[in-house]
C-alpha positions in Angstrom: -11.5 25.9 52.3 -14.6 25.3 49.7 -17.0 27.0 52.6 -15.7 30.3 51.8 -17.5 30.5 48.8 -21.2 31.1 47.9 -20.8 29.6 44.3 -20.0 26.0 43.8 -17.0 24.8 42.6 -15.6 21.5 42.3 -11.7 20.8 43.5 -9.4 20.3 40.7 -8.0 17.4 40.3 -5.3 15.4 37.2 -6.6 12.7 35.5 -3.7 10.1 34.8 -3.2 8.9 31.3 -2.0 5.5 30.0 1.3 3.6 31.4 1.7 2.7 28.3 4.9 4.6 25.7 3.1 6.9 23.5 3.8 5.7 19.8 3.1 7.2 16.8 -1.0 6.6 17.0 -1.7 7.6 20.5 -4.8 10.1 21.6 -5.3 12.6 23.8 -7.0 9.7 26.6 -3.5 8.1 27.2 -2.2 12.0 28.1 -2.5 13.6 32.2 -6.0 16.4 32.0 -7.1 18.5 34.3 -10.5 18.2 35.6 -11.6 21.7 37.6 -15.4 22.4 36.7 -16.5 25.7 38.1 -20.2 27.3 37.7 -21.4 30.1 35.8 -22.2 32.1 38.7 -18.9 32.7 40.6 -16.9 35.1 40.5 -13.4 35.4 39.2 -11.9 36.2 42.6 -13.4 32.3 43.3 -11.5 31.0 40.9 -8.2 33.3 41.3 -7.6 31.5 44.3 -8.0 28.3 43.1 -5.5 29.3 40.4 -3.5 30.8 43.0 -3.3 27.9 44.9 -2.6 24.9 41.8 0.0 27.1 39.3 -0.5 24.4 36.7 -3.8 24.9 36.0 -4.3 26.0 32.4 -7.7 27.4 33.4 -11.8 26.2 34.4 -14.3 24.5 32.9 -17.3 26.6 33.0 -20.7 24.7 33.6 -24.2 25.5 34.5 -26.1 22.9 36.7 -23.9 20.9 35.4 -24.0 21.3 31.8 -20.8 22.3 29.7 -20.8 26.0 29.2 -17.4 26.8 27.9 -13.8 27.7 29.4 -11.8 30.6 30.5 -7.7 30.1 30.3 -5.7 31.3 33.4 -4.4 33.6 31.2 -7.4 35.4 30.2 -8.5 35.8 33.4 -5.1 36.9 34.3 -5.4 39.4 31.5 -8.7 41.3 33.1 -6.7 41.6 36.4 -4.2 43.3 35.5 -6.2 45.6 33.7 -5.8 49.6 35.5 -8.9 49.3 37.3 -9.3 45.5 36.3 -9.3 44.1 40.2 -12.1 46.8 41.1 -13.9 46.1 37.8 -13.4 42.5 37.7 -12.9 40.5 40.6 -16.5 40.4 41.9 -17.5 40.1 38.7 -19.4 36.5 37.9 -18.0 34.0 35.8 -20.7 34.3 32.8 -20.0 38.7 32.2 -16.0 37.5 32.3 -16.6 34.8 29.7 -18.7 37.0 27.1 -15.7 39.3 27.5 -13.3 37.2 27.0 -14.9 36.1 23.4 -12.3 33.3 22.7 -12.8 30.8 20.4 -12.9 27.0 22.1 -10.7 24.0 20.5 -13.3 21.0 21.5 -11.6 18.1 20.8 -12.5 14.1 21.5 -10.3 12.1 23.2 -10.1 9.9 20.7 -8.2 11.9 18.8 -4.5 11.7 18.0 -1.6 13.7 19.5 0.1 14.7 16.1 -3.7 15.7 14.7 -4.7 17.6 18.3 -1.0 19.3 17.9 -1.4 20.4 14.4 -5.1 21.9 14.9 -3.8 23.5 17.8 -1.3 25.1 15.8 -3.9 26.5 13.2 -5.5 28.9 15.3 -5.0 32.0 15.5 -1.7 33.7 17.3 -3.7 34.6 20.2 -5.3 31.8 20.8 -1.8 29.4 20.9 -1.9 29.4 24.2 -5.2 28.7 25.1 -5.7 24.6 26.5 -7.7 22.6 24.5 -11.1 21.1 26.0 -10.9 17.4 25.6 -14.3 16.0 25.9 -13.8 11.9 27.3 -16.0 9.0 25.8 -18.1 9.6 29.0 -19.4 12.8 28.0 -17.2 15.1 30.4 -14.5 17.5 29.7 -11.0 17.8 30.4 -8.4 21.1 29.8 -5.3 20.1 28.2 -2.4 22.6 28.7 -0.6 23.2 25.1 2.9 23.2 26.3 2.3 19.7 27.4 0.8 18.3 23.7 3.2 20.5 22.2 6.3 18.5 24.0 4.6 15.6 24.2 4.1 16.0 20.2 7.3 16.7 19.1 9.0 13.8 21.1 6.5 11.5 19.1 7.2 13.6 15.8 11.0 12.6 16.8 10.6 9.2 17.3 8.4 9.3 13.9 11.4 11.0 12.2 13.7 8.2 13.5 11.6 5.3 12.3 11.4 7.4 9.0 15.1 7.4 8.8 14.9 3.6 9.9 12.8 2.7 7.1 14.7 4.5 5.0 18.0 2.8 5.8 16.3 -0.8 5.7 14.5 0.4 2.3 18.1 1.3 0.9 19.5 -1.3 1.8 16.6 -3.5 0.5 16.9 -1.5 -2.9 21.1 -2.3 -3.3 20.2 -5.8 -2.0 17.8 -6.4 -5.1 19.8 -4.2 -7.6 22.8 -6.5 -6.5 20.5 -9.7 -6.8 18.9 -8.6 -10.2 22.4 -8.3 -11.9 23.1 -11.2 -10.3 20.2 -12.8 -12.0 21.1 -11.3 -15.6 24.4 -12.7 -15.3 23.5 -16.1 -14.5 20.6 -15.9 -17.5 23.1 -14.6 -19.5 25.4 -18.0 -18.7 22.6 -19.5 -19.4 22.0 -18.6 -22.7 25.2 -19.6 -23.8 24.6 -23.2 -23.9 21.2 -22.9 -25.0 22.4 -20.7 -27.8 24.6 -23.5 -28.6 22.0 -25.8 -28.1 19.3 -24.3 -30.9 22.2 -23.3 -33.2 23.4 -27.1 -33.8 20.1 -27.9 -33.9 19.3 -26.9 -37.8 23.1 -28.9 -38.6 22.0 -32.2 -35.9 18.4 -32.6 -37.8 19.8 -31.8 -41.4 22.1 -34.2 -40.3 20.0 -37.6 -39.0 17.8 -36.7 -42.1 21.1 -37.4 -44.4 22.1 -40.3 -42.3 18.3 -42.0 -42.7 18.3 -40.8 -46.0 22.0 -43.1 -47.2 20.7 -45.7 -45.0 17.6 -46.4 -46.8 19.8 -46.2 -49.9 21.7 -48.9 -48.5 18.4 -51.0 -48.1 17.6 -50.7 -51.5 21.3 -51.6 -53.3 21.5 -54.8 -50.5 18.2 -56.1 -50.9 19.8 -59.1 -48.8 21.2 -57.3 -45.9 23.6 -59.8 -44.1 22.0 -61.6 -41.4 24.4 -59.3 -38.7 22.9 -56.2 -39.8 19.2 -57.5 -40.0 19.9 -58.5 -36.5 21.5 -55.3 -35.3 18.4 -53.4 -37.0 16.1 -55.5 -34.7 18.2 -55.0 -32.0 18.4 -50.9 -32.1 14.5 -51.2 -32.9 15.4 -49.6 -36.2 12.2 -48.6 -37.5 10.8 -47.1 -33.8 13.9 -45.0 -34.1 13.5 -43.7 -37.8 10.1 -42.3 -36.8 11.0 -41.2 -33.4 14.4 -39.6 -34.4 12.5 -36.4 -36.0 10.0 -36.4 -32.8 13.1 -36.1 -30.7 14.7 -33.2 -32.4 11.5 -31.3 -32.2 11.1 -31.9 -28.7 15.0 -30.2 -28.3 14.5 -27.5 -30.2 10.6 -26.7 -28.0 12.3 -26.8 -25.0 15.4 -25.0 -25.9 12.9 -22.2 -27.4 10.8 -22.4 -24.1 14.1 -21.8 -21.9 15.6 -19.3 -23.8 11.6 -17.4 -23.6 11.9 -17.9 -19.8 15.5 -16.8 -19.7 15.0 -13.8 -21.8 11.8 -12.8 -19.6 13.9 -13.4 -16.1 16.6 -10.5 -18.0 13.7 -8.4 -18.4 11.5 -8.7 -15.3 15.1 -7.9 -13.0 15.9 -4.6 -15.4 17.4 -1.8 -14.0 16.1 1.3 -14.3 18.3 4.2 -15.3 17.4 8.0 -14.8 15.0 8.8 -16.7 11.8 6.6 -18.2 12.3 4.7 -21.9 9.6 3.6 -23.9 8.3 0.2 -23.0 6.2 -2.5 -24.7 3.8 -3.3 -22.4 2.5 -6.3 -24.2 6.1 -7.6 -24.4 6.2 -6.6 -20.3 2.7 -8.1 -20.3 3.4 -11.7 -21.8 7.0 -12.1 -19.9 5.2 -11.7 -16.4 2.9 -14.5 -17.8 6.0 -17.0 -18.6 7.5 -16.5 -14.9 4.1 -17.3 -13.3 2.8 -19.8 -15.7 4.3 -22.6 -13.0 2.1 -21.4 -10.4 -1.2 -21.7 -12.7 -1.0 -25.3 -12.6 -3.1 -25.7 -15.4 -6.1 -24.6 -12.8 -6.3 -21.0 -14.0 -6.5 -20.2 -17.9 -5.4 -16.6 -19.1 -7.3 -14.3 -21.4 -5.6 -11.5 -23.2 -7.6 -9.0 -25.1 -5.0 -6.6 -26.2 -5.7 -3.3 -28.2 -3.3 -0.9 -29.9 -0.9 0.4 -27.8 2.2 2.5 -28.6 5.0 2.4 -26.4 4.8 3.9 -22.7 7.5 5.8 -21.7 7.9 4.1 -18.0 10.1 3.0 -15.3 10.4 -1.0 -17.0 11.7 -2.6 -13.8 9.3 -1.1 -11.1 6.4 -1.3 -14.0 7.0 -4.9 -13.8 6.9 -5.0 -10.2 4.0 -3.8 -10.5 2.7 -6.3 -12.9 3.8 -9.2 -10.9 2.6 -7.9 -7.6 -1.4 -7.3 -9.2 -1.1 -10.6 -11.0 0.4 -12.3 -8.1 -2.1 -11.3 -6.0 -4.6 -12.3 -8.7 -2.9 -15.9 -8.6 -2.9 -16.5 -4.8 -6.5 -15.8 -4.6 -7.6 -18.2 -7.6 -5.2 -20.8 -5.8 -7.0 -20.4 -2.1 -10.5 -20.4 -3.5 -10.0 -23.7 -5.4 -8.1 -25.4 -2.4 -11.4 -24.2 -0.2 -13.5 -25.7 -2.6 -11.4 -29.0 -1.8 -11.3 -28.5 2.3 -15.7 -28.5 1.6 -15.5 -31.7 0.1 -17.2 -29.8 -3.4 -17.0 -32.1 -6.6 -16.3 -30.9 -10.1 -19.4 -31.1 -11.4 -20.4 -28.0 -8.4 -18.0 -25.8 -9.9 -19.9 -23.1 -12.4 -16.3 -21.6 -13.6 -13.0 -22.1 -14.3 -10.8 -20.4 -12.7 -9.8 -17.2 -14.5 -7.7 -14.1 -15.5 -8.5 -11.7 -18.2 -6.0 -9.2 -19.1 -6.7 -6.0 -21.2 -5.1 -3.6 -22.3 -6.5 -0.2 -24.3 -6.0 3.6 -25.0 -8.9 5.6 -22.9 -10.4 9.3 -22.8 -10.9 11.5 -19.8 -12.1 14.6 -19.7 -10.6 17.5 -18.6 -11.2 18.6 -15.0 -10.9 22.0 -16.2 -13.0 24.3 -19.2 -11.2 25.0 -22.1 -8.8 22.0 -22.0 -8.5 19.0 -24.1 -9.0 16.0 -22.9 -6.6 13.5 -20.8 -5.6 10.6 -23.0 -4.3 7.1 -20.9 -2.7 3.8 -21.3 -5.4 1.2 -19.1 -4.1 -2.4 -17.7 -7.1 -4.0 -15.9 -6.1 -7.4 -14.7 -9.3 -9.0 -13.9 -10.3 -12.3 -11.7 -13.6 -14.3 -11.6 -12.7 -15.4 -7.9 -15.2 -14.8 -5.0 -14.2 -10.9 -4.7 -13.6 -8.8 -1.5 -15.8 -7.5 1.2 -16.0 -3.9 1.9 -13.9 -4.3 4.8 -10.9 -5.5 3.0 -11.2 -3.3 0.2 -11.1 -0.7 2.8 -8.1 -2.1 4.3 -6.4 -1.9 0.9 -7.3 1.6 0.4 -6.2 2.7 3.6 -2.3 0.8 2.9 -2.8 3.2 -0.7 -2.9 6.4 1.6 0.2 7.7 2.0 0.1 9.1 5.5 -0.8 5.6 7.0 1.8 4.8 8.8 2.2 0.9 8.5 4.2 -1.7 10.2 5.2 -3.0 7.0 4.3 -2.2 3.8 2.3 -4.4 1.7 3.4 -5.3 -2.0 -0.2 -3.8 -3.5 1.0 -0.5 -1.5 4.4 -0.7 -3.2 2.9 -0.8 -6.6 0.5 2.4 -5.8 3.9 4.2 -4.4 5.5 3.0 -7.9 2.0 4.2 -10.1 1.6 7.1 -8.4 4.6 8.8 -7.0 7.2 7.4 -10.0 4.7 7.2 -13.1 2.2 9.7 -12.2 -0.8 7.8 -13.2 -3.4 6.3 -10.9 -4.4 2.6 -9.8 -8.1 2.2 -9.4 -9.5 -1.4 -7.6 -13.0 -2.4 -8.3 -14.9 -5.8 -6.7 -17.6 -7.1 -5.5 -18.4 -10.4 -3.6 -19.2 -13.0 -5.2 -17.9 -10.8 -8.9 -14.8 -11.2 -9.1 -12.0 -7.7 -8.4 -10.7 -6.4 -10.9 -7.6 -3.5 -10.7 -7.1 -0.9 -12.9 -3.4 0.6 -13.7 -3.7 4.2 -15.8 -0.8 5.6 -17.4 -0.8 8.9 -18.4 0.6 9.0 -22.2 2.9 11.2 -23.2 
């Protein structure tokens, strides 16, 4: 068949895609594509013969001595042939002439381009180019043709999968939100039940302390009036160690008071953390929220981590208290985990305490800052800044890049991290900003910026 033509034409073939199922991250290399290369000195008649023989071919890849020149589609070539006197004028013309007449814009993409991205780029072309095939460059440097209809069909199927995944995730998120709301109400009820007996203890401690002091005064008065106390009373005092009891009673009552006060603060902090937000934001004391979170994670510090608070003067900030508490808990827990993991790593490396140059520390700094307006003749914006910094090992550029990718709203992650959830709460719900700064050996700092309205 090829001997009929004086020009060089490679027989067309279809490259097979991958056998695995296509997903949201599938690329063009996984799709079947057409390879039909024609030297540019061939005529339109030569190519028309192959297009007639292979009706699924979307066009031809034009090469000159093996080098890629361009692409002419089946539709463009047929447009020349169906014009008045088209066959007489164009059939014997070389593809170089026809290609110059076509003046088409080629969409050239690497085979690593995702299918969804390729579809979006294809649909952004001008209307007269929407039906033109896409030229795909492979990793080996060769070129293939991708039928835009096949691309669109597969892309719409993938988008259907994506919509299904989003629906399932939204359903799972709704179930999780309902579960967390129910858990919050349950914890709030339990905390309320705990506060009642704590209130009884706290309310009666003052009376018990006064009663005990009065009884000790009465015993002292008896001792003063009865200089020669009966031997049975003297033996009883020795048996119950009255002198020690008299000194220790006040200390025991003070310890009970301290314990009841700590329990009351802990339960109150738990109630505040489980706060269920309403539809509209409300003014919140951020310092009280931070103190509550620090109190809740205090048991994890194990005396190895120091918390430093550098609180500035902050006005009440309108926000969703429950969601903001979750963000603060996530970031502080991330810092605590980093420092505790570093401490364990040091122990595994058999480092002595004398070799540790600094104590693990988390520093919380709050202040009101101003940022220059992005538009001229606009007043500077004012923000409430919450910086949570640790003196841990810091993060590499790769780890920071992964975190920034999980911050991206376009990222399709299989499982959202706590930092990604925090980012969405700050950005979407509060119109704020969440910044990350880290350097190996110099610690990590997260900065929360909330607009001051």
